[in-house]
SEKOLDO-788397 format. One record per atom (N, C-alpha, C): residue number from 1; residue in three letters; y negated, z, x. Coordinates in steps of 0.2 Angstrom, whole numbers. Example, Ala and Ser with C-alpha at 12.3 -4.5 7.8 and 13.67 -1.06 7.14 Angstrom:
1,ALA,28,39,66
1,ALA,22,39,62
1,ALA,16,39,66
2,SER,11,35,64
2,SER,5,36,68
2,SER,0,39,64
***
This chain:
1,UNK,-116,72,164
1,UNK,-116,72,157
1,UNK,-113,78,155
2,UNK,-115,81,149
2,UNK,-112,87,147
2,UNK,-113,87,139
3,UNK,-107,89,136
3,UNK,-107,89,128
3,UNK,-110,96,126
4,UNK,-113,97,121
4,UNK,-115,103,118
4,UNK,-114,103,110
5,UNK,-113,109,108
5,UNK,-111,109,101
5,UNK,-115,114,97
6,UNK,-118,113,91
6,UNK,-121,117,87
6,UNK,-116,120,82
7,UNK,-114,126,84
7,UNK,-108,129,80
7,UNK,-111,131,73
8,UNK,-117,131,72
8,UNK,-120,133,65
8,UNK,-119,127,60
9,UNK,-118,121,63
9,UNK,-118,115,59
9,UNK,-111,113,58
10,UNK,-106,115,63
10,UNK,-99,112,62
10,UNK,-96,114,56
11,UNK,-92,110,53
11,UNK,-89,111,47
11,UNK,-81,110,48
12,UNK,-79,110,54
12,UNK,-72,111,55
12,UNK,-68,104,53
13,UNK,-71,99,54
13,UNK,-67,92,52
13,UNK,-62,91,57
14,UNK,-63,93,64
14,UNK,-58,92,69
14,UNK,-58,85,72
15,UNK,-63,81,71
15,UNK,-63,74,74
15,UNK,-64,75,81
16,UNK,-68,79,84
16,UNK,-70,80,91
16,UNK,-64,82,95
17,UNK,-60,87,93
17,UNK,-54,89,97
17,UNK,-48,84,96
18,UNK,-48,80,90
18,UNK,-43,75,90
18,UNK,-45,69,94
19,UNK,-51,68,95
19,UNK,-53,62,100
19,UNK,-54,64,107
20,UNK,-55,70,108
20,UNK,-57,72,115
20,UNK,-54,79,116
21,UNK,-48,80,116
21,UNK,-45,86,117
21,UNK,-46,90,124
22,UNK,-48,86,129
22,UNK,-49,89,135
22,UNK,-57,91,135
23,UNK,-61,90,130
23,UNK,-68,92,130
23,UNK,-69,97,125
24,UNK,-65,97,119
24,UNK,-66,102,114
24,UNK,-59,105,112
25,UNK,-60,111,109
25,UNK,-54,115,106
25,UNK,-56,117,100
26,UNK,-52,121,96
26,UNK,-54,124,90
26,UNK,-53,132,90
27,UNK,-56,135,86
27,UNK,-54,142,85
27,UNK,-49,143,80
28,UNK,-47,149,78
28,UNK,-42,150,73
28,UNK,-43,147,66
29,UNK,-50,146,64
29,UNK,-52,143,58
29,UNK,-53,136,58
30,UNK,-52,133,64
30,UNK,-53,126,65
30,UNK,-60,123,67
31,UNK,-64,128,68
31,UNK,-71,126,70
31,UNK,-71,124,78
32,UNK,-75,119,79
32,UNK,-75,117,86
32,UNK,-77,121,91
33,UNK,-75,121,97
33,UNK,-77,125,103
33,UNK,-77,120,109
34,UNK,-83,120,113
34,UNK,-83,116,119
34,UNK,-79,119,124
35,UNK,-75,116,128
35,UNK,-71,118,133
35,UNK,-75,119,139
36,UNK,-75,125,142
36,UNK,-78,126,149
36,UNK,-86,126,148
37,UNK,-89,122,152
37,UNK,-96,122,152
37,UNK,-98,115,148
38,UNK,-93,111,146
38,UNK,-95,105,143
38,UNK,-96,99,147
39,UNK,-95,100,154
39,UNK,-96,95,159
39,UNK,-91,90,157
40,UNK,-93,83,157
40,UNK,-88,78,155
40,UNK,-86,75,162
41,UNK,-79,75,163
41,UNK,-77,72,169
41,UNK,-78,65,169
42,UNK,-78,62,175
42,UNK,-79,55,176
42,UNK,-73,51,173
43,UNK,-75,46,169
43,UNK,-70,42,166
43,UNK,-69,44,158
44,UNK,-72,50,156
44,UNK,-72,52,150
44,UNK,-78,52,146
45,UNK,-83,48,148
45,UNK,-89,47,145
45,UNK,-89,44,138
46,UNK,-84,39,138
46,UNK,-83,35,131
46,UNK,-80,40,126
47,UNK,-76,44,128
47,UNK,-73,49,123
47,UNK,-78,54,121
48,UNK,-82,56,125
48,UNK,-87,61,123
48,UNK,-92,57,118
49,UNK,-94,51,120
49,UNK,-99,48,115
49,UNK,-95,46,108
50,UNK,-89,45,109
50,UNK,-85,44,102
50,UNK,-85,50,98
51,UNK,-84,56,101
51,UNK,-84,62,98
51,UNK,-90,63,95
52,UNK,-96,62,98
52,UNK,-103,63,96
52,UNK,-104,58,89
53,UNK,-102,52,90
53,UNK,-103,47,85
53,UNK,-98,49,79
54,UNK,-93,52,80
54,UNK,-88,53,74
54,UNK,-89,60,70
55,UNK,-94,64,73
55,UNK,-95,70,70
55,UNK,-99,69,63
56,UNK,-96,71,57
56,UNK,-100,70,51
56,UNK,-107,74,51
57,UNK,-107,80,54
57,UNK,-112,84,53
57,UNK,-117,83,59
58,UNK,-116,79,64
58,UNK,-120,78,70
58,UNK,-121,85,74
59,UNK,-115,88,74
59,UNK,-115,95,77
59,UNK,-115,94,85
60,UNK,-113,88,87
60,UNK,-112,87,95
60,UNK,-117,83,97
61,UNK,-119,85,103
61,UNK,-124,81,107
61,UNK,-122,80,114
62,UNK,-125,75,117
62,UNK,-124,74,124
62,UNK,-131,76,128
63,UNK,-130,80,133
63,UNK,-136,81,138
63,UNK,-134,77,144
64,UNK,-139,73,146
64,UNK,-138,69,152
64,UNK,-141,73,158
65,UNK,-138,72,163
65,UNK,-141,76,169
65,UNK,-148,72,172
66,UNK,-152,76,174
66,UNK,-159,73,176
66,UNK,-158,71,183
***
């Protein structure tokens, strides 16, 4: 599982990095950034899904591995 971010949609609410600081960070203006490749470590799937569900703009998505 991997998280992906559409930065053109992000409005810097900060919910993603508040909920999953190990998966998301923010830039100097508060806009979200995916940490590393976006790979979700084992045991952090629920946090990733919560971040997706909590984004008001739906800027975050999950890509499942084939």
